[in-house]
C-alpha positions as CSV (number, residue, x, y, z in Angstrom):
1,M,43.3,31.9,46.8
2,S,41.8,29.4,49.2
3,T,44.0,27.0,51.1
4,L,43.2,23.6,52.5
5,P,43.2,23.2,56.3
6,D,46.2,21.7,57.8
7,G,46.3,17.9,57.7
8,V,43.7,17.5,54.9
9,L,46.3,17.1,52.1
10,G,48.3,14.7,54.2
11,R,45.2,12.6,55.0
12,G,44.3,12.6,51.3
13,V,47.7,11.4,50.2
14,A,47.8,8.8,52.9
15,T,44.4,7.5,51.8
16,C,45.4,7.4,48.1
17,R,48.7,5.6,48.5
18,P,47.3,2.1,49.3
19,L,44.8,2.5,46.4
20,T,47.6,3.5,44.0
21,V,49.7,0.5,45.1
22,L,46.8,-1.9,44.6
23,L,46.0,-0.4,41.1
24,L,49.7,-0.7,40.1
25,A,49.9,-4.3,41.3
26,W,46.7,-5.2,39.5
27,G,47.9,-3.6,36.3
28,L,51.2,-5.4,36.4
29,G,49.5,-8.7,37.1
30,L,47.1,-8.1,34.2
31,V,49.9,-7.3,31.8
32,G,51.8,-10.3,32.9
33,T,48.7,-12.4,32.4
34,V,48.1,-11.1,28.9
35,E,51.7,-11.7,28.0
36,V,51.7,-15.2,29.3
37,H,48.4,-15.9,27.6
38,A,49.6,-14.5,24.3
39,Q,52.8,-16.6,24.5
40,S,50.8,-19.7,25.4
41,S,48.2,-19.1,22.7
42,A,50.6,-18.3,19.9
43,P,50.1,-21.0,17.2
44,S,53.1,-23.0,16.0
45,T,54.1,-23.1,12.3
46,S,52.5,-26.6,11.9
47,E,49.3,-25.4,13.4
48,Q,49.2,-22.4,11.1
49,N,49.7,-24.7,8.1
50,A,46.9,-27.0,9.3
51,T,44.6,-24.0,9.6
52,A,45.4,-22.8,6.1
53,D,44.8,-26.3,4.7
54,T,41.4,-26.4,6.4
55,T,40.4,-23.0,5.1
56,Q,41.4,-24.0,1.5
57,N,39.4,-27.2,1.9
58,R,36.4,-25.3,2.9
59,R,36.7,-22.9,0.0
60,A,37.0,-25.8,-2.3
61,L,33.9,-27.4,-1.0
62,L,32.0,-24.1,-1.3
63,R,33.1,-23.7,-4.9
64,G,32.1,-27.2,-5.7
65,A,28.7,-26.7,-4.1
66,R,28.1,-23.5,-6.1
67,A,29.2,-25.2,-9.3
68,A,26.8,-28.1,-8.6
69,K,24.0,-25.7,-8.0
70,S,24.7,-23.7,-11.1
71,E,24.8,-26.9,-13.1
72,R,21.5,-28.0,-11.7
73,L,19.9,-24.7,-12.3
74,H,21.0,-24.6,-15.9
75,S,20.4,-28.3,-16.7
76,D,17.6,-29.4,-18.9
77,D,15.8,-31.5,-16.3
78,R,14.9,-28.7,-13.8
79,A,11.3,-28.0,-12.9
80,A,9.2,-25.9,-15.2
81,L,8.3,-23.5,-12.4
82,E,11.9,-23.1,-11.5
83,S,12.8,-22.4,-15.1
84,L,10.1,-19.8,-15.4
85,L,11.2,-18.0,-12.2
86,L,14.8,-18.0,-13.3
87,W,13.8,-16.6,-16.7
88,V,11.8,-13.8,-15.1
89,E,14.6,-13.0,-12.6
90,N,17.4,-13.1,-15.2
91,R,15.6,-10.7,-17.5
92,R,14.4,-8.4,-14.6
93,L,10.9,-8.4,-16.0
94,L,9.2,-7.3,-12.8
95,Q,11.7,-4.4,-12.3
96,Q,11.1,-3.3,-15.9
97,I,7.3,-3.2,-15.3
98,G,7.0,-2.0,-11.7
99,G,10.4,-1.2,-10.3
100,V,13.1,1.5,-10.5
101,A,13.7,0.7,-14.2
102,A,10.1,1.5,-15.1
103,E,10.2,4.8,-13.3
104,Q,13.1,5.9,-15.4
105,K,11.3,5.4,-18.7
106,R,9.4,8.1,-20.6
107,F,7.0,5.8,-22.4
108,R,5.5,3.0,-20.3
109,V,3.1,0.2,-21.2
110,G,1.8,-2.3,-18.7
111,P,-1.1,-4.1,-17.2
112,T,-3.5,-2.3,-14.9
113,G,-7.0,-2.2,-13.4
114,L,-9.4,0.7,-13.1
115,G,-11.0,-0.1,-9.8
116,S,-13.4,-2.8,-8.5
117,G,-15.2,-4.8,-11.2
118,S,-13.1,-3.3,-14.0
119,G,-11.4,-6.5,-15.2
120,L,-7.9,-6.8,-16.6
121,G,-6.6,-3.8,-18.6
122,L,-3.7,-2.2,-20.4
123,R,-2.2,1.1,-19.5
124,V,-0.2,3.5,-21.7
125,M,1.6,6.4,-20.1
126,Y,4.0,9.1,-21.3
127,V,6.3,10.8,-18.7
128,P,8.5,13.6,-20.3
129,F,10.6,14.2,-17.2
130,P,11.1,10.8,-15.5
131,L,14.3,11.8,-13.6
132,R,13.2,15.1,-12.2
133,R,12.2,14.8,-8.6
134,S,10.6,18.2,-8.3
135,V,8.3,17.8,-11.3
136,D,5.7,15.1,-12.0
137,V,4.1,15.4,-15.5
138,R,2.3,12.6,-17.3
139,A,-0.4,11.7,-19.8
140,H,-2.1,8.4,-19.6
141,A,-4.8,6.2,-21.1
142,A,-6.1,2.8,-20.1
143,A,-8.8,0.3,-21.1
144,T,-10.1,-3.0,-19.7
145,T,-11.8,-6.1,-20.8
146,R,-15.1,-5.1,-19.1
147,G,-15.6,-1.8,-20.9
148,Y,-13.8,0.5,-18.5
149,W,-11.6,3.2,-20.0
150,R,-9.9,6.4,-18.9
151,V,-7.8,9.1,-20.4
152,G,-6.2,12.0,-18.6
153,A,-3.2,14.2,-17.8
154,N,-1.7,15.7,-14.6
155,I,1.2,17.8,-13.5
156,G,2.8,18.1,-10.1
157,Y,5.4,20.5,-8.8
158,R,7.3,20.7,-5.6
159,F,9.3,23.6,-4.1
160,N,10.9,22.9,-0.8
161,S,8.1,21.9,1.5
162,L,5.3,23.2,-0.8
163,F,3.6,21.0,-3.4
164,A,1.0,21.6,-6.0
165,Y,-0.9,19.1,-8.2
166,G,-3.3,19.5,-11.0
167,Y,-5.2,17.0,-13.1
168,T,-7.9,16.3,-15.6
169,Q,-9.5,13.0,-16.6
170,L,-12.4,11.4,-18.4
171,Q,-13.5,8.0,-17.4
172,R,-16.2,5.4,-18.2
173,R,-17.2,2.7,-15.8
174,A,-19.6,0.0,-17.0
175,Q,-20.5,-1.7,-13.8
176,R,-23.0,-4.0,-12.3
177,T,-22.9,-2.0,-9.1
178,Y,-26.2,-2.0,-7.2
179,Y,-28.0,-4.9,-5.4
180,L,-31.7,-4.0,-4.9
181,E,-33.2,-4.9,-1.5
182,L,-36.8,-5.5,-2.6
183,E,-39.6,-6.5,-0.3
184,N,-41.1,-10.0,-0.2
185,T,-37.9,-11.6,-1.4
186,S,-35.4,-13.8,0.3
187,G,-31.6,-13.5,-0.3
188,P,-29.8,-11.0,-2.6
189,N,-31.3,-9.9,-5.8
190,D,-29.5,-9.7,-9.1
191,P,-27.2,-6.7,-9.4
192,Q,-28.5,-3.8,-11.6
193,R,-26.2,-2.5,-14.3
194,F,-25.5,1.2,-14.6
195,D,-23.0,2.7,-17.0
196,I,-21.3,5.8,-15.5
197,T,-19.2,8.4,-17.3
198,N,-17.5,11.0,-15.2
199,W,-15.2,13.9,-16.1
200,S,-13.2,15.6,-13.3
201,S,-10.6,18.4,-13.2
202,G,-9.0,20.0,-10.2
203,G,-6.0,20.6,-8.1
204,V,-4.3,20.2,-4.8
205,L,-2.1,22.7,-2.8
206,G,-0.3,21.3,0.2
207,L,2.5,21.8,2.7
208,Q,4.8,19.1,4.0
209,L,5.3,20.0,7.6
210,L,7.6,17.1,8.4
211,P,9.2,14.4,6.2
212,S,6.2,12.2,7.0
213,L,3.5,14.7,7.7
214,S,1.5,16.6,5.0
215,V,-1.6,18.9,5.0
216,A,-3.4,19.9,1.8
217,A,-6.5,21.5,0.4
218,S,-8.2,20.4,-2.8
219,S,-10.8,21.7,-5.2
220,S,-12.4,19.8,-8.1
221,Y,-15.2,20.0,-10.6
222,I,-16.8,16.7,-11.2
223,Q,-19.6,15.8,-13.7
224,Y,-21.4,12.4,-13.7
225,S,-23.6,10.9,-16.4
226,S,-25.4,7.7,-15.6
227,A,-27.2,5.5,-18.1
228,V,-29.7,2.8,-17.0
229,G,-30.3,-0.2,-19.1
230,P,-33.9,-0.9,-20.4
231,T,-34.2,-4.0,-18.1
232,E,-32.9,-2.4,-15.0
233,T,-34.8,-1.5,-11.9
234,V,-34.2,1.9,-10.3
235,P,-33.6,1.9,-6.5
236,Q,-36.6,3.3,-4.7
237,D,-34.7,4.4,-1.6
238,P,-35.5,8.1,-1.0
239,G,-32.0,8.7,0.3
240,I,-30.4,7.7,-3.0
241,L,-30.5,9.9,-6.0
242,N,-32.1,8.4,-9.1
243,P,-29.2,6.6,-10.9
244,A,-30.4,8.0,-14.3
245,T,-29.8,11.5,-13.0
246,S,-26.8,13.4,-14.3
247,T,-25.0,15.5,-11.6
248,R,-22.3,18.2,-11.4
249,Y,-20.4,18.9,-8.3
250,L,-17.8,21.3,-6.9
251,A,-15.8,19.3,-4.4
252,V,-13.7,21.1,-1.8
253,G,-11.6,19.1,0.6
254,G,-9.1,19.2,3.4
255,H,-6.5,16.5,4.0
256,L,-4.1,15.5,6.8
257,Q,-1.7,12.6,6.3
258,L,1.0,11.0,8.4
259,D,2.9,8.5,6.3
260,R,5.8,6.6,7.9
261,R,5.7,3.6,5.7
262,N,8.8,2.5,3.8
263,V,7.3,3.3,0.4
264,T,8.5,5.5,-2.3
265,Y,5.3,6.7,-4.0
266,K,5.2,10.4,-4.7
267,Q,3.3,11.8,-1.8
268,N,5.0,15.1,-2.3
269,F,2.6,15.8,-5.2
270,G,-0.6,15.0,-3.3
271,N,-1.9,12.5,-5.7
272,R,-3.4,10.5,-2.9
273,F,-5.7,13.5,-2.1
274,V,-7.4,13.5,-5.6
275,P,-11.1,12.5,-5.3
276,T,-12.9,10.0,-7.5
277,S,-9.7,8.1,-8.5
278,D,-7.7,5.4,-6.7
279,N,-5.1,5.0,-9.4
280,L,-4.8,8.4,-11.1
281,T,-1.0,7.9,-11.3
282,D,1.5,5.3,-10.3
283,R,1.3,4.6,-6.5
284,P,3.9,1.9,-5.8
285,L,2.6,0.2,-2.7
286,N,4.7,-2.6,-1.2
287,P,5.5,-1.5,2.4
288,E,7.1,-3.8,4.9
289,S,7.1,-1.5,7.9
290,G,5.6,1.7,9.2
291,T,2.3,3.5,9.8
292,L,-0.2,5.4,7.7
293,L,-2.7,7.8,9.3
294,S,-5.0,9.6,6.9
295,L,-8.0,11.9,7.5
296,N,-9.9,13.5,4.6
297,F,-13.0,15.7,4.6
298,T,-14.7,16.6,1.3
299,Q,-17.8,18.7,0.7
300,F,-19.8,18.0,-2.5
301,E,-21.8,21.0,-3.6
302,E,-24.3,20.2,-6.4
303,V,-24.1,23.0,-9.1
304,S,-27.0,21.9,-11.3
305,D,-30.7,21.8,-10.6
306,V,-30.6,18.7,-8.5
307,D,-30.7,19.1,-4.7
308,S,-27.9,16.7,-3.7
309,D,-25.4,18.4,-1.5
310,F,-23.5,16.1,0.9
311,H,-20.1,15.6,2.6
312,Q,-17.9,12.7,3.4
313,I,-15.4,12.1,6.1
314,E,-12.8,9.3,5.5
315,A,-10.3,8.0,8.1
316,E,-7.8,5.3,7.3
317,F,-5.1,3.6,9.4
318,Q,-2.5,1.1,8.1
319,Q,0.2,-0.6,10.1
320,Y,3.0,-2.9,8.9
321,V,5.2,-5.0,11.2
322,S,8.0,-7.2,9.7
323,F,10.3,-9.7,11.5
324,F,13.0,-12.2,10.6
325,N,14.8,-9.9,8.2
326,G,11.6,-8.9,6.4
327,Y,10.5,-12.5,5.4
328,H,7.4,-12.2,7.5
329,T,5.1,-9.2,7.6
330,F,1.8,-8.5,9.3
331,A,-0.3,-5.8,7.5
332,L,-3.4,-4.2,9.0
333,R,-5.8,-1.7,7.5
334,H,-8.8,0.0,9.0
335,R,-11.1,2.4,7.0
336,T,-14.2,4.3,8.0
337,V,-16.4,6.5,5.8
338,F,-19.2,8.7,7.1
339,T,-21.6,10.5,4.8
340,G,-23.9,13.3,5.8
341,P,-26.1,15.0,6.6
342,E,-28.7,12.5,7.5
343,D,-31.3,13.8,5.1
344,A,-28.9,14.1,2.1
345,R,-29.8,12.6,-1.3
346,V,-26.5,10.9,-2.4
347,P,-25.8,9.3,-5.8
348,F,-25.4,5.6,-5.2
349,Y,-22.0,5.6,-6.9
350,Q,-20.7,8.0,-4.2
351,L,-21.9,5.8,-1.3
352,P,-19.4,3.6,0.6
353,Y,-19.4,-0.1,-0.1
354,V,-17.8,-3.4,0.9
355,G,-17.4,-6.4,-1.3
356,G,-14.9,-7.0,-4.1
357,D,-11.2,-7.4,-4.8
358,F,-10.1,-4.3,-2.6
359,T,-12.5,-4.6,0.3
360,L,-14.4,-7.8,1.4
361,R,-12.7,-10.2,-1.0
362,G,-15.0,-13.2,-0.4
363,Y,-18.0,-11.3,-1.9
364,E,-18.8,-9.9,-5.3
365,N,-17.9,-6.3,-6.2
366,F,-20.1,-3.7,-4.5
367,R,-22.2,-6.5,-2.8
368,F,-23.1,-4.3,0.2
369,R,-23.8,-0.7,-0.6
370,G,-26.7,1.7,0.1
371,P,-26.5,3.1,3.7
372,P,-24.5,6.2,4.0
373,H,-21.6,4.9,6.3
374,G,-19.0,2.2,5.8
375,L,-16.5,0.3,7.9
376,L,-13.7,-2.1,6.8
377,Y,-10.9,-4.1,8.3
378,N,-8.2,-6.0,6.4
379,L,-5.5,-8.2,8.0
380,E,-2.8,-10.0,6.0
381,Y,0.1,-12.3,6.9
382,R,2.7,-12.2,4.2
383,Y,5.5,-14.7,3.9
384,K,8.2,-14.2,1.3
385,V,8.7,-17.4,-0.7
386,W,10.9,-15.8,-3.4
387,H,12.7,-12.5,-4.1
388,Y,9.6,-11.3,-5.9
389,A,6.7,-13.3,-4.4
390,D,4.8,-13.4,-1.2
391,M,2.4,-16.0,0.1
392,V,-0.5,-14.2,1.7
393,F,-3.1,-15.4,4.2
394,F,-5.8,-12.8,4.8
395,G,-9.0,-12.0,6.6
396,D,-11.5,-9.2,5.9
397,A,-14.4,-7.8,7.9
398,G,-16.7,-4.9,7.0
399,K,-20.3,-3.5,6.8
400,V,-22.4,-0.6,5.7
401,F,-24.7,0.9,8.2
402,E,-27.5,3.5,8.6
403,E,-26.7,5.3,11.9
404,V,-23.4,6.6,13.2
405,G,-24.1,4.8,16.5
406,E,-23.9,1.5,14.7
407,W,-20.2,1.9,14.1
408,G,-18.4,-1.0,15.8
409,F,-17.8,-4.7,15.6
410,T,-21.4,-5.8,15.6
411,D,-23.1,-7.2,12.4
412,L,-19.9,-7.4,10.5
413,R,-19.6,-9.5,7.3
414,Y,-16.5,-11.7,7.0
415,S,-14.3,-13.3,4.4
416,Y,-10.9,-15.0,4.3
417,G,-8.5,-16.6,1.9
418,V,-5.0,-17.2,0.6
419,G,-3.1,-15.8,-2.3
420,L,0.2,-15.1,-3.9
421,R,1.6,-11.6,-4.6
422,F,4.3,-10.9,-7.2
423,T,6.2,-7.8,-6.1
424,T,9.2,-5.6,-6.6
425,T,10.8,-3.4,-4.0
426,R,8.4,-0.6,-5.0
427,S,5.2,-2.1,-6.1
428,T,2.9,-5.1,-6.4
429,F,3.0,-6.4,-10.0
430,F,0.0,-8.7,-9.7
431,R,-1.8,-10.9,-7.2
432,I,-3.8,-14.1,-7.5
433,G,-5.8,-15.9,-4.8
434,V,-9.0,-17.5,-3.7
435,A,-11.4,-16.0,-1.1
436,F,-14.3,-17.4,0.8
437,D,-17.4,-15.7,2.1
438,E,-19.3,-16.7,5.3
439,E,-21.0,-19.6,3.5
440,R,-17.6,-20.9,2.3
441,T,-18.3,-20.1,-1.3
442,P,-15.0,-19.6,-3.2
443,R,-14.2,-16.6,-5.3
444,F,-11.1,-16.3,-7.4
445,I,-9.0,-13.1,-7.7
446,L,-6.6,-11.9,-10.3
447,R,-5.5,-8.2,-10.1
448,F,-2.6,-6.1,-11.3
449,S,-2.5,-4.0,-8.1
450,N,-2.3,-4.3,-4.4
451,V,-5.2,-4.2,-1.9
452,F,-3.4,-1.7,0.4
């Protein structure tokens, strides 16, 4: 046992005594101050009664204001728009169609779209196990006003961090999809109409490494049949497969996704990784914050007599920033698609494009398509004007280009506009708006899905 040298303990005690006295005096003074302050600040009985009367008066005023507001809202002379919004809110129509209530139903009917140029449509879906989080089984059918239709079924299963997803679907797309760039002409030519029918079947196997990070591999069999109208002109570009040619592909892909958005769509089942379909299943998309990073590589091997092997690399970035309690949101999307190799003969319906309700909104659907690579930017400012409605101001920029070295901000096409989105906490029910191209030509939009 060690001992302190003589005199050290004494010096320590001598040093601590003045400090102890000071602390004790300060503590007594503080206590005295608190007691005096408490005594001086204690309200009298009359003051307590006055405070109680003031509180009661305020409560009475608030009750009167609520009663007046309720009487105004339920009166016969309220505005028509106000009456409509109250009727929608009281009956929870948007929640029944696109919210939590819709996800709890086995049989679902609602409006839909089947991609760019499809027009307005109706979807019917049967989900036998709506409340089971580990299983996603559904059969669906949809048709639109412009001759699009689709039928299909899919099943997904999740076990801990593993997920598996299988699907099959048959779809017809009647589109005016290709603008010919003919020589000795000025300006764009009329779009050529090609009716495309495709059948695809495949599956996804993936691993959720972290709550927001997933990796997956996919394999699919895809068959295309394209019909050309008697008055249509076939593109003469040697890098584009004859649109009248039917093709069959075995598509094998790899996928990496980091999704930190505050959305609830079922990424566990990998439905975002399914090729040839943007809306194979419900994908509620109404994020207000977070980040999405997605990287996909798909190799298309032609399994018929046509020499048309190619691959595509797709990278997408989304960022959402909200402020003032979520009433204001900035949303940004960037998307790049590279198609290779350089000498590949690619069907025009597999080439990237910009133009339409989901890309460059001021231009017609598929206005710019043909070169093998595509670039797109979308920026939106969303301001919540109602519980279920956002005013949106947006700007778009994009292009298609021949060489990889042309990637960048040069030669971009632009559009801008304003719109209104009707949403729930989980999805965008529908959106309306007007967009303008670089020549300020207006284009009106009505869609039952979100842009991104």
